[in-house]
C-alpha distance (Angstrom), angle and dihedral (degrees) to the residues before:
residue distance angle dihedral
M1 . . .
K2 3.77 . .
Q3 3.74 90.6 .
L4 3.78 89.0 52.0
M5 3.76 95.8 48.5
R6 3.80 89.2 48.8
S7 3.72 90.4 50.1
I8 3.78 90.5 51.5
G9 3.79 91.6 48.0
V10 3.83 90.4 50.8
Y11 3.67 92.4 50.5
L12 3.85 94.6 49.6
T13 3.73 95.6 46.5
T14 3.85 91.7 47.5
D15 3.91 107.1 91.7
W16 3.87 87.1 -3.3
F17 3.81 92.1 162.0
E18 3.90 91.3 52.7
K19 3.86 88.2 53.3
L20 3.74 94.1 45.4
R21 3.95 89.6 48.7
F22 3.82 91.0 59.6
I23 3.88 92.4 48.0
F24 3.82 89.1 49.5
I25 3.85 92.5 50.9
A26 3.94 90.6 49.4
I27 3.84 92.2 50.4
I28 3.80 92.8 47.0
L29 3.82 94.2 48.0
A30 3.91 88.2 46.3
N31 3.85 90.6 56.7
V32 3.92 94.0 42.8
I33 3.80 95.5 57.6
T34 3.83 89.4 61.4
I35 3.78 84.4 88.7
F36 3.70 87.6 81.4
E37 3.83 93.5 66.6
G38 3.74 108.2 139.2
Y39 3.89 91.3 26.2
W40 3.79 103.1 59.9
W41 3.84 126.0 56.7
D42 3.71 125.0 -132.2
E43 3.80 91.3 -99.9
T44 3.77 88.7 56.6
Y45 3.73 94.7 52.7
A46 3.86 90.9 45.2
I47 3.78 90.7 55.6
A48 3.77 93.5 46.5
Y49 3.86 91.9 48.6
Y50 3.78 95.4 43.2
T51 3.88 91.2 47.6
L52 3.79 93.0 50.9
F53 3.73 96.8 48.9
A54 3.65 96.8 39.1
A55 3.82 87.3 56.5
A56 3.89 89.7 50.2
A57 3.66 92.8 47.6
I58 3.86 90.7 53.3
D59 3.81 90.1 49.8
L60 3.68 90.6 48.5
L61 3.80 103.5 39.7
L62 3.71 108.7 33.8
P63 3.94 117.3 74.3
M64 3.85 98.4 -142.7
R65 3.58 119.1 146.5
R66 3.82 93.0 -170.7
K67 3.87 108.5 82.1
Y68 3.84 96.8 -159.9
L69 3.91 88.3 61.7
K70 3.76 91.9 54.1
L71 3.75 89.6 47.3
L72 3.77 91.7 49.4
L73 3.75 90.5 54.0
Q74 3.79 91.3 46.3
V75 3.73 91.4 54.8
I76 3.80 93.5 48.5
A77 3.97 88.0 50.8
A78 3.74 90.9 48.9
I79 3.89 89.5 52.4
F80 3.77 93.5 44.9
I81 4.02 92.1 47.9
T82 3.81 89.7 49.0
S83 3.81 93.6 50.6
Q84 3.77 92.1 50.0
W85 3.90 95.6 49.0
A86 3.83 99.7 36.8
R87 3.87 90.8 70.5
M88 3.78 91.6 -119.4
E89 3.72 113.8 -170.1
W90 3.67 110.7 -147.1
I91 3.69 113.2 -137.8
V92 3.88 114.4 -134.6
A93 3.64 106.4 -139.2
S94 3.80 141.4 128.8
P95 3.69 108.6 -138.0
Q96 3.83 117.9 -158.7
R97 3.71 107.3 -179.8
W98 3.70 129.2 48.3
Q99 3.75 93.4 -111.9
E100 3.82 87.5 58.2
W101 3.80 91.6 51.6
L102 3.87 89.2 50.3
W103 3.86 89.4 51.2
W104 3.91 92.7 46.8
L105 3.94 89.5 49.0
Q106 3.72 93.2 47.4
V107 3.79 91.9 49.7
H108 3.79 88.3 56.6
L109 3.59 100.9 39.4
V110 3.83 92.1 53.2
Q111 3.58 89.3 59.7
L112 3.80 90.9 60.3
N113 3.82 90.9 57.8
P114 3.09 122.7 134.8
F115 3.65 97.6 0.3
I116 3.72 95.0 68.6
W117 3.73 90.9 57.1
I118 3.85 89.8 57.2
S119 3.83 91.0 47.5
G120 3.79 91.1 46.3
A121 3.90 88.7 48.8
M122 3.88 92.3 51.0
L123 3.79 90.3 48.4
M124 3.85 94.3 46.6
L125 3.86 91.0 49.7
Y126 3.78 90.9 49.2
V127 3.73 94.0 49.1
L128 3.97 93.3 44.9
F129 3.71 93.8 47.0
G130 3.89 90.1 45.5
I131 3.85 88.1 57.1
W132 3.86 96.0 40.4
T133 3.85 103.1 45.9
I134 3.66 97.6 68.9
T135 3.82 97.1 119.1
R136 3.79 131.7 57.3
V137 3.79 93.4 -116.9
R138 3.80 91.5 53.8
M139 3.72 91.5 46.9
F140 3.89 89.2 54.9
G141 3.79 86.7 49.6
F142 3.77 94.9 52.1
V143 3.83 94.0 43.6
G144 3.89 90.6 43.3
V145 3.91 93.3 50.7
S146 3.83 90.9 48.5
I147 3.72 90.7 51.4
L148 3.74 92.8 47.3
V149 3.78 93.8 50.7
L150 3.88 92.2 50.2
T151 3.78 93.2 45.6
I152 3.79 91.6 50.9
A153 3.72 92.5 48.0
D154 3.82 89.6 45.5
S155 3.85 94.2 50.5
F156 3.89 99.8 46.3
T157 3.80 103.1 31.3
P158 3.81 131.4 60.3
I159 3.86 89.4 -118.7
W160 3.74 118.6 114.7
L161 3.86 107.8 -130.2
W162 3.82 103.4 154.8
D163 3.75 93.0 105.3
E164 3.81 89.0 52.3
V165 3.79 91.6 49.1
G166 3.72 90.6 50.1
M167 3.84 92.3 48.6
V168 3.77 91.1 52.5
V169 3.85 93.4 48.8
F170 3.78 88.4 49.4
I171 3.89 92.0 51.3
G172 3.78 90.3 45.3
L173 3.82 89.2 54.8
L174 3.85 93.3 48.1
W175 3.77 88.2 48.6
L176 3.71 91.4 50.8
V177 3.75 91.8 50.3
A178 3.79 93.1 47.1
G179 3.80 90.4 49.0
H180 3.82 89.9 52.1
L181 3.89 90.6 48.7
S182 3.83 91.2 47.7
R183 3.79 92.3 50.7
L184 3.76 89.6 48.4
K185 3.91 90.7 52.4
R186 3.86 88.8 47.0
E187 3.82 100.0 45.6
H188 3.93 100.9 28.2
P189 3.80 108.7 30.7
N190 3.76 94.6 166.5
S191 3.76 90.9 55.8
W192 3.75 92.7 47.5
K193 3.90 91.5 51.3
E194 3.88 88.8 55.0
L195 3.82 93.8 48.2
I196 3.78 93.2 43.6
E197 3.88 90.4 57.4
Y198 3.87 86.2 66.2
P199 3.76 104.5 41.9
L200 3.77 95.5 161.7
R201 3.72 92.6 53.8
L202 3.81 89.5 51.2
M203 3.73 100.3 43.4
V204 3.90 104.5 36.1
P205 3.88 96.7 66.3
I206 3.82 89.0 47.0
A207 3.82 94.4 50.7
L208 3.86 90.6 43.6
V209 3.69 94.4 52.1
L210 3.81 96.0 46.4
S211 3.83 90.9 44.2
I212 3.88 94.0 55.3
L213 3.87 90.4 47.7
M214 3.71 90.8 51.5
I215 3.83 95.1 45.8
V216 3.77 93.4 47.9
G217 3.87 94.2 43.9
L218 3.75 95.4 50.5
N219 3.79 96.5 45.5
M220 3.79 98.3 46.9
P221 3.83 112.1 123.9
S222 3.77 119.9 -111.5
I223 3.64 112.5 -107.3
A224 3.84 135.2 167.1
P225 3.68 112.5 -90.1
I226 3.92 118.4 -98.2
L227 3.69 92.6 -154.0
Q228 3.75 123.0 43.4
D229 3.69 127.2 -139.4
P230 3.84 120.9 -118.9
Y231 3.77 94.7 -107.6
T232 3.83 92.7 53.0
I233 3.95 88.9 46.6
W234 3.85 89.8 51.0
K235 3.82 95.8 46.2
E236 3.93 93.7 47.5
A237 3.88 90.9 45.8
K238 3.82 85.8 59.7
G239 3.79 90.4 51.9
E240 3.81 93.9 -105.3
R241 3.75 127.6 130.4
V242 3.83 124.4 -128.6
Q243 3.78 115.6 -151.9
V244 3.77 110.6 -128.3
F245 3.82 118.9 -156.6
L246 3.84 112.8 -147.0
G247 3.78 134.5 158.9
D248 3.75 120.3 1.8
K249 3.72 91.8 -1.7
G250 3.76 95.5 146.3
T251 3.78 94.8 59.2
D252 3.82 95.0 39.7
V253 3.71 95.9 53.7
I254 3.81 105.3 30.7
S255 3.71 98.0 37.3
P256 3.81 111.5 22.8
N257 3.75 94.1 178.1
R258 3.82 108.8 70.5
S259 3.78 91.1 -158.5
G260 3.63 92.1 69.7
N261 3.86 96.3 -101.9
A262 3.79 118.6 152.6
S263 3.72 138.7 -177.9
S264 3.76 124.4 -76.9
G265 3.76 117.0 -97.1
Y266 3.80 145.3 102.6
S267 3.76 104.5 -44.0
R268 3.80 120.4 -135.9
S269 3.80 98.3 -151.8
D270 3.79 127.4 32.6
D271 3.78 100.0 177.1
K272 3.78 89.9 104.2
L273 3.82 116.5 40.8
G274 3.66 126.8 -177.3
G275 3.80 140.4 69.4
G276 3.76 122.4 84.3
F277 3.77 142.1 -91.6
E278 3.74 146.3 -147.9
F279 3.83 120.5 -118.7
D280 3.80 112.5 -103.4
Y281 3.88 107.5 -166.2
S282 3.78 95.7 -175.3
P283 3.90 113.4 127.4
M284 3.74 118.4 -100.6
M285 3.86 101.6 178.7
T286 3.74 145.3 -27.4
V287 3.73 123.8 -121.7
T288 3.81 121.4 -160.4
T289 3.86 104.9 -161.0
S290 3.76 143.8 170.4
H291 3.78 91.2 -141.4
R292 3.84 133.9 23.6
S293 3.74 115.5 -108.1
Y294 3.74 148.1 145.3
W295 3.72 111.6 -86.7
R296 3.76 106.7 -126.1
G297 3.86 125.4 -145.3
E298 3.72 125.3 164.6
S299 3.70 133.4 -10.3
K300 3.93 126.5 -144.6
A301 3.75 125.9 -156.8
F302 3.81 108.9 178.2
Y303 3.78 118.2 74.1
T304 3.80 110.3 -163.3
G305 3.78 97.4 -176.1
D306 3.84 91.7 -102.0
G307 3.72 99.2 54.2
W308 3.94 143.9 -51.6
I309 3.73 134.9 -58.0
D310 3.72 134.8 -167.1
V311 3.93 124.3 -93.9
S312 3.71 118.5 -143.4
P313 3.86 115.7 -116.7
R314 3.89 86.3 -127.0
L315 3.79 89.4 71.9
A316 3.76 89.2 62.1
G317 3.76 89.7 53.2
E318 3.88 92.3 -117.4
E319 3.71 138.2 126.6
I320 3.80 126.7 -128.1
V321 3.77 105.3 -108.0
P322 3.86 123.7 -142.0
V323 3.86 114.1 -123.4
V324 3.67 121.2 -112.7
K325 3.86 119.1 -166.8
G326 3.74 113.6 -110.1
E327 3.82 95.7 -0.2
A328 3.78 122.9 120.2
F329 3.79 116.5 -106.8
P330 3.73 117.7 -118.1
S331 3.79 116.3 -110.6
L332 3.83 132.7 -156.5
D333 3.86 91.2 -147.9
D334 3.73 131.2 74.7
P335 3.85 118.1 -111.8
P336 3.85 112.8 -82.9
K337 3.79 112.7 -95.2
A338 3.79 90.2 -137.3
G339 3.76 94.3 55.3
V340 3.78 132.6 -119.3
K341 3.69 140.4 -103.9
Q342 3.76 121.3 -131.5
V343 3.83 109.6 -130.3
N344 3.87 118.1 -170.5
Q345 3.76 118.5 -159.1
I346 3.77 138.3 179.3
V347 3.82 113.2 -158.3
T348 3.80 120.9 -163.3
M349 3.86 117.6 -172.3
I350 3.71 118.9 -136.9
R351 3.76 98.7 179.4
K352 3.81 120.1 65.2
D353 3.88 93.9 -136.5
V354 3.73 122.5 123.9
Y355 3.84 122.1 -125.7
P356 3.84 131.1 -169.0
V357 3.78 92.9 -125.3
L358 3.87 141.1 35.4
F359 3.92 108.3 -113.8
A360 3.77 120.7 -127.4
A361 3.88 143.1 131.6
A362 3.73 110.9 -68.6
P363 2.91 136.2 -76.1
L364 3.76 101.3 32.0
S365 3.74 116.5 -144.2
K366 3.84 105.9 -179.1
I367 3.68 145.4 -23.1
N368 3.79 119.9 -114.6
W369 3.89 103.1 -170.9
I370 3.81 142.6 -32.3
E371 3.81 120.6 -138.1
N372 3.87 89.5 -11.8
E373 3.61 144.1 -13.8
E374 3.82 95.2 -91.0
A375 3.78 98.6 44.5
A376 3.80 118.6 103.5
I377 3.80 122.7 -117.3
P378 3.81 112.0 -98.1
T379 3.82 112.0 -107.8
S380 3.78 92.1 -133.7
L381 3.81 91.8 65.7
R382 3.76 115.6 98.1
W383 3.87 135.8 172.5
E384 3.85 120.4 -129.0
P385 3.88 108.1 -157.3
S386 3.82 95.4 -169.8
S387 3.86 92.5 57.7
G388 3.67 101.5 28.2
E389 3.80 92.9 -125.8
L390 3.83 134.0 140.5
R391 3.83 97.6 -145.9
L392 3.88 135.4 -171.7
L393 3.83 102.6 -134.2
N394 3.76 93.2 -143.5
W395 3.76 115.0 27.1
S396 3.81 107.4 137.1
M397 3.68 98.4 111.3
Q398 3.85 131.1 85.0
N399 3.81 94.0 -138.2
R400 3.80 93.6 50.8
K401 3.84 112.4 120.3
Y402 3.74 113.3 -111.1
P403 3.88 119.9 -169.6
Q404 3.71 109.8 -89.9
T405 3.82 93.3 -153.8
Y406 3.78 134.2 -2.5
S407 3.73 141.7 170.9
V408 3.93 122.6 -134.2
T409 3.76 137.1 168.7
S410 3.80 124.0 -141.2
S411 3.85 129.1 -163.3
V412 3.68 98.8 -144.3
P413 3.91 113.2 -165.3
V414 3.76 118.8 -119.4
L415 3.79 111.4 -117.4
D416 3.77 104.8 -122.9
E417 3.92 105.6 175.5
A418 3.70 94.9 -177.0
L419 3.91 89.5 58.2
L420 3.78 92.2 43.3
R421 3.73 93.8 55.5
T422 3.85 87.3 60.0
S423 3.75 92.2 48.2
K424 3.84 130.7 90.9
A425 3.85 121.2 -126.5
G426 3.80 100.7 -123.3
W427 3.83 137.7 21.3
S428 3.82 123.1 -55.8
D429 3.83 89.7 -154.6
K430 3.81 108.4 86.3
E431 3.86 93.9 -151.3
E432 3.86 89.2 51.9
A433 3.79 93.9 43.7
S434 3.83 89.4 49.2
R435 3.79 92.8 49.8
H436 3.89 89.8 55.4
S437 3.91 96.5 41.0
F438 3.74 91.8 119.7
Y439 3.99 86.5 73.6
L440 3.89 85.3 69.3
Q441 3.73 96.4 46.9
L442 3.85 118.3 130.7
P443 3.73 128.5 170.2
E444 3.70 117.9 -105.8
S445 3.78 90.3 -127.4
L446 3.76 91.1 65.1
P447 3.91 106.9 122.2
D448 3.85 113.1 -116.9
R449 3.77 91.7 -126.1
V450 3.74 90.7 74.8
K451 3.75 91.0 62.1
Q452 3.79 93.2 42.1
L453 3.86 90.5 54.0
A454 3.86 89.7 50.9
E455 3.77 91.3 50.8
Q456 3.75 91.9 47.6
V457 3.79 95.0 47.6
T458 3.98 92.2 49.7
A459 3.90 96.4 39.6
G460 3.80 92.1 109.5
A461 3.81 98.7 50.2
A462 3.82 121.8 101.5
N463 3.83 97.3 -158.1
D464 3.81 144.1 27.0
Y465 3.77 97.0 -99.6
D466 3.83 96.2 50.5
K467 3.90 86.0 48.3
A468 3.86 90.2 54.3
R469 3.82 90.1 47.9
L470 3.70 91.8 48.4
L471 3.84 90.2 53.2
E472 3.78 88.9 48.8
S473 3.75 93.5 49.7
Y474 3.82 93.6 46.4
L475 3.75 93.3 56.9
R476 3.83 94.0 44.0
L477 3.77 92.9 51.4
N478 3.78 104.7 36.6
Y479 3.74 102.2 40.6
N480 3.89 131.5 62.0
Y481 3.78 126.7 -127.6
N482 3.85 111.0 -126.4
N483 3.67 127.4 156.9
L484 3.89 91.2 -158.4
P485 3.76 104.1 44.0
D486 3.75 118.4 -166.4
E487 3.83 101.1 -112.0
S488 3.79 90.6 -178.9
K489 3.83 86.0 83.2
L490 3.94 88.2 69.6
T491 3.83 108.9 106.7
G492 3.71 94.2 -164.1
S493 3.81 90.9 -125.6
T494 3.71 90.3 120.2
S495 3.90 134.6 33.6
D496 3.79 97.6 -163.5
F497 3.76 113.7 111.4
V498 3.74 95.7 -145.9
D499 3.85 94.3 44.4
Q500 3.73 90.6 51.9
F501 3.81 93.7 52.1
L502 3.81 95.4 44.9
F503 3.82 99.3 46.6
E504 3.80 107.5 20.0
L505 3.74 118.1 16.6
K506 3.95 97.5 36.0
E507 3.81 92.2 -179.7
G508 3.84 134.8 70.2
Y509 3.75 143.7 108.7
C510 3.79 136.6 -77.5
D511 3.89 96.1 -61.4
Y512 3.75 88.1 56.7
F513 3.73 97.1 49.8
S514 3.90 97.5 39.0
T515 3.75 95.0 46.8
S516 3.90 92.1 47.9
M517 3.81 90.6 52.2
A518 3.90 93.9 45.8
V519 3.90 90.0 51.0
M520 3.79 92.3 44.1
A521 3.78 93.5 48.3
R522 3.81 91.0 48.6
S523 3.76 91.1 52.3
L524 3.85 87.2 59.8
G525 3.79 90.9 51.4
F526 3.84 99.4 -100.6
P527 3.81 116.6 143.5
T528 3.90 101.4 -121.0
R529 3.70 137.6 173.6
W530 3.76 131.0 -170.8
V531 3.73 116.1 -122.4
K532 3.87 132.7 -163.8
G533 3.62 132.2 -172.4
F534 3.87 135.6 104.1
A535 3.66 135.7 -50.0
P536 3.95 111.7 -120.2
G537 3.82 96.1 -89.7
A538 3.87 130.3 -145.0
L539 3.79 126.9 -47.2
P540 3.72 113.9 -139.6
A541 3.80 110.4 -92.2
S542 3.74 93.5 -130.5
D543 3.92 88.5 63.9
F544 3.78 95.0 72.0
G545 3.79 107.5 5.4
P546 4.02 129.5 -78.5
P547 3.89 115.8 -40.2
G548 3.69 115.8 -84.4
G549 3.91 95.3 21.6
Y550 3.72 96.1 91.0
R551 3.87 147.1 28.9
E552 3.73 105.6 -112.5
E553 3.77 95.3 -159.9
E554 3.83 90.3 59.8
V555 3.73 97.2 47.9
N556 3.72 95.6 36.3
P557 3.81 111.5 21.8
S558 3.82 96.6 171.3
G559 3.71 95.7 46.9
A560 3.75 90.7 -127.8
G561 3.85 114.9 167.9
T562 3.86 143.8 78.4
Y563 3.78 112.3 -54.9
T564 3.78 125.2 -160.1
V565 3.80 106.9 -140.6
R566 3.83 113.1 -161.3
N567 3.76 134.2 -169.4
S568 3.77 87.5 -100.5
D569 3.67 90.5 62.8
A570 3.76 93.5 66.2
H571 3.67 106.1 126.1
S572 3.87 147.1 165.7
W573 3.77 132.5 -147.1
V574 3.87 142.7 155.2
E575 3.82 138.6 -93.3
I576 3.81 123.1 -162.0
Y577 3.80 123.1 -168.5
F578 3.73 117.7 -121.7
E579 3.85 118.5 -173.5
G580 3.79 110.3 -113.5
T581 3.77 95.0 15.8
G582 3.72 105.6 49.6
W583 3.83 131.1 -145.3
I584 3.88 108.5 -2.0
P585 3.94 118.5 -165.3
F586 3.74 121.8 -130.0
E587 3.74 127.4 -163.6
A588 3.86 110.6 -147.7
T589 3.89 96.0 164.0
A590 3.74 117.3 107.4
G591 3.76 112.0 -117.7
F592 3.90 97.7 22.4
S593 3.77 130.5 100.3
F594 3.83 126.2 -162.8
P595 3.86 111.4 -134.5
Y596 3.79 97.7 -130.6
T597 3.84 123.4 -167.0
L598 3.80 105.1 -118.0
P599 3.84 130.6 -163.3
E600 3.72 113.3 -90.4
E601 3.77 111.3 -102.2
E602 3.84 113.7 -114.1
V603 3.82 111.4 -124.0
A604 3.81 107.7 -128.8
A605 3.84 113.2 -122.0
L606 3.75 116.1 -107.4
P607 3.98 110.6 -113.3
D608 3.72 118.8 -109.5
L609 3.68 116.8 -99.6
D610 3.85 113.9 -119.8
I611 3.81 103.3 -140.7
G612 3.84 112.6 -175.6
D613 3.81 123.1 -145.9
N614 3.75 93.4 -92.3
D615 3.65 93.1 49.5
A616 3.79 89.2 49.8
A617 3.78 91.8 55.5
A618 3.77 91.5 48.0
A619 3.76 86.6 49.3
G620 3.75 90.5 54.3
D621 3.75 94.6 48.2
T622 3.81 92.1 51.6
E623 3.88 98.0 44.6
G624 3.75 91.6 110.4
S625 3.82 95.8 47.4
S626 3.80 87.8 48.8
S627 3.68 94.2 58.2
S628 3.73 93.1 51.4
Q629 3.84 89.6 48.9
V630 3.74 88.7 53.4
W631 3.84 90.0 56.5
L632 3.73 89.3 46.4
W633 3.71 96.9 52.1
S634 3.78 93.2 40.0
S635 3.86 89.5 55.6
I636 3.78 90.4 48.2
S637 3.81 93.3 48.9
L638 3.89 89.3 50.0
L639 3.83 90.4 52.3
I640 3.85 89.7 49.9
V641 3.76 92.8 49.4
A642 3.89 91.2 49.7
A643 3.80 90.6 45.6
I644 3.80 90.6 52.2
A645 3.83 93.6 45.6
W646 3.74 88.1 51.0
L647 3.87 93.6 50.1
I648 3.83 88.4 48.3
I649 3.70 91.5 54.1
R650 3.83 96.6 45.3
R651 3.75 96.4 36.1
D652 3.86 96.6 114.8
K653 3.75 91.8 54.9
L654 3.84 92.2 42.3
I655 3.76 90.8 51.1
F656 3.77 91.2 49.0
S657 3.80 94.3 47.3
W658 3.86 89.7 49.1
R659 3.81 91.4 52.0
K660 3.76 91.2 47.1
L661 3.85 92.1 49.1
R662 3.77 89.1 46.8
H663 3.54 102.0 45.4
G664 3.77 102.7 26.8
S665 3.73 115.7 -133.5
Y666 3.89 109.3 24.9
T667 3.81 106.4 -143.8
T668 3.80 127.1 -179.5
N669 3.84 88.6 -105.2
D670 3.84 88.2 53.8
R671 3.72 87.7 53.4
I672 3.79 94.4 50.9
V673 3.85 89.5 48.5
L674 3.84 92.8 51.0
E675 3.82 92.9 48.9
T676 3.76 87.6 51.6
Q677 3.82 90.0 52.5
K678 3.76 90.0 50.1
L679 3.80 90.2 51.3
L680 3.86 89.0 52.4
R681 3.62 91.7 53.5
I682 3.75 92.2 52.5
C683 3.85 89.9 46.8
K684 3.83 88.0 53.9
K685 3.71 91.3 53.3
R686 3.94 88.4 53.1
G687 3.78 92.7 53.6
M688 3.84 97.1 -97.0
E689 3.79 99.7 123.4
R690 3.78 123.4 177.1
E691 3.80 112.0 -128.8
D692 3.71 120.6 -129.3
H693 3.82 95.1 -115.8
E694 3.83 94.7 46.1
T695 3.72 128.6 96.5
L696 3.78 114.9 -136.6
R697 3.89 90.6 -106.4
E698 3.77 88.7 55.4
A699 3.65 93.9 48.8
V700 3.85 93.8 47.6
L701 3.75 90.6 49.6
R702 3.79 90.6 53.2
W703 3.73 92.5 49.0
S704 3.81 92.0 49.9
Q705 3.77 89.6 62.5
N706 3.78 89.4 68.7
Q707 3.69 98.5 29.8
K708 3.88 99.2 49.6
R709 3.73 94.6 158.2
L710 3.74 90.8 59.1
R711 3.81 96.6 44.7
E712 3.76 96.9 105.1
D713 3.81 94.3 47.1
F714 3.76 90.7 50.2
K715 3.80 88.8 50.6
I716 3.78 91.8 52.4
V717 3.85 92.9 49.7
L718 3.81 91.4 46.1
N719 3.77 93.9 53.9
G720 3.67 93.8 45.4
F721 3.94 91.5 49.9
E722 3.77 92.6 48.8
Q723 3.75 92.7 50.6
A724 3.66 93.3 47.3
K725 3.83 94.7 46.0
Y726 3.74 101.9 42.2
S727 3.81 107.7 19.3
P728 3.82 122.2 86.3
V729 3.71 90.6 -142.4
M730 3.81 112.7 103.2
A731 3.70 116.2 -134.2
S732 3.88 118.1 -124.5
S733 3.76 120.4 -116.6
E734 3.76 91.9 -108.3
E735 3.79 92.0 52.3
A736 3.85 89.1 50.4
D737 3.97 90.5 48.0
R738 3.69 90.0 51.3
F739 3.81 92.4 47.5
V740 3.77 91.1 51.5
V741 3.85 91.1 50.5
K742 3.81 90.7 51.4
V743 3.75 92.9 50.6
R744 3.76 93.7 47.8
S745 3.87 88.8 50.4
L746 3.72 88.6 51.8
I747 3.87 92.7 49.5
D748 3.77 89.4 49.3
Q749 3.81 90.3 54.6
L750 3.91 94.2 46.8
R751 3.80 89.4 59.6
């Protein structure tokens, strides 16, 4: 053992400066790539960091004189690291022919793109700088360029890079000291032997000086520069202003809300739920559909106590299936006994973001085309039967191409509640139930009172379906929707996300409601999965008249049309498996309603008319006149239908003319007042009535207490109304148009 330790010590001290040099290069490169903050994702950084330090470890630890052998090992390590962090899904297959092997290899290689290029670039830079920085001048050049890149990015972007600059300076000083000692050892070996006999006397002063410099440098207060750089002087000489980022610029710019709140949208990670968000009404996609629905994205099966994480398809004992255009996807479940409704959709993306799945009504049954009817299906697209998801195998990169438009068909099960009340939540087959046991998983840390509450809520139900509905109703009726929940209510007595919501916070948004129902349902033994995607979105007002002036379900019972789905429509809900029907969605969030597909109502047959003999004779006598009456009434009906169609087409102008006739001159201020009155009628229908003794301002302030997410919108509408009603100043047409848009947006949110 002593001999081994001595051999290791001799190896590490031999060419120690060369070994340190590679470590310094890896650390500096790892700090420089921080300039890509906001452009790279966590997996990309992990691949870059591990590639650099794996290469440095190979140079440091492996006693190989032949450089190409080390390089080969470094390349293998880079490929291995990339495959581990790129979320590669291994395709279980047994290729027989060489064409099948090529397909299998292509499917796996495409998942490494573009991560493998970043990993390769990091390894190439590491090797090239290792070959190049062999002199002190080149070392200064490498460190100087690194500092220059970081300082430029720090000065002209909202990214905080001062810590990285300090680290590069510190490594540069260490490198300089190590180079000086290496030169001393080489040129004055006797002096080096004398110094090495007292290592503490040699190293302590060096470490002390460098530590003081680092501490002072990193803790210096941020102050405005006394001397300006040439770029700033040039811009200000032209009368332009240069933004200077000082102080806590990183948090102020990147995360304006210090409580950790973000904007609404489809979240990339769900392993840590909580916090709040601000509504972002920017459009995300449009969906042209034959039936209104929720647009399902991913499902998660493992609840950790903090959030949700993915389940590998291999746990469900399935293979990831290649996608073939126009062919039905394989399913692990039997067809629903109540039947299905085919829903066709065309999805057109507006945002350029990349998502792990294709969105559609659930469950998907086939893909018709992507981009256009002639284009081939991308090889990276795969079908997961267990989760019912059409996934991109490798999507974790912002420049990854996501389909701009695609057409899919879904086979949505009909909701037959009578049949569901006779069904069991779960699988009767023990082998099947065991294969899906992860849908019952709960953390051991879950407090017992969560299960006790679920049992208490469902005590009066006689079947599993009614128990699930009771859980859904309990959450909808007893907890408040709030996109900015007050986390100061949390006492710290529990760390479980669901327990905190149910017993302490008692307010939140969809993630709180859906996760709570999923956990409570699992505690009762119901196979449950948490699902996220988007609520239906909004139909254009022009399709069925202005908002608030019609009942959409009467005019458009199927909900067919083109929906604009916004970031604010991002949503989560729950699916529970019922034998014979499949996965049934449940909407536990207060204020939301799932658009189920219901059985078609049977039209009652008209009773036969009992016509006596006399009546029959009279009918025979009047046969000729009846024929003419049929033509008369048919003509009248045709005219009525034409008149109704004309009224519908010209409704906007007719409404405008009626208001102008009724109110005289119809000014922009009148338009604002009328829109406000329309909003008040909608509020009244939603239970927000204005008392007789209240002014409009008092009523709006009272409503805002329960509708905190709409407080700012109400305030804008109230200010616009008061100015139009009581001010002599006439609003411009643009101001009136903006007011109408704000009112209609508020009406959409109140539905």
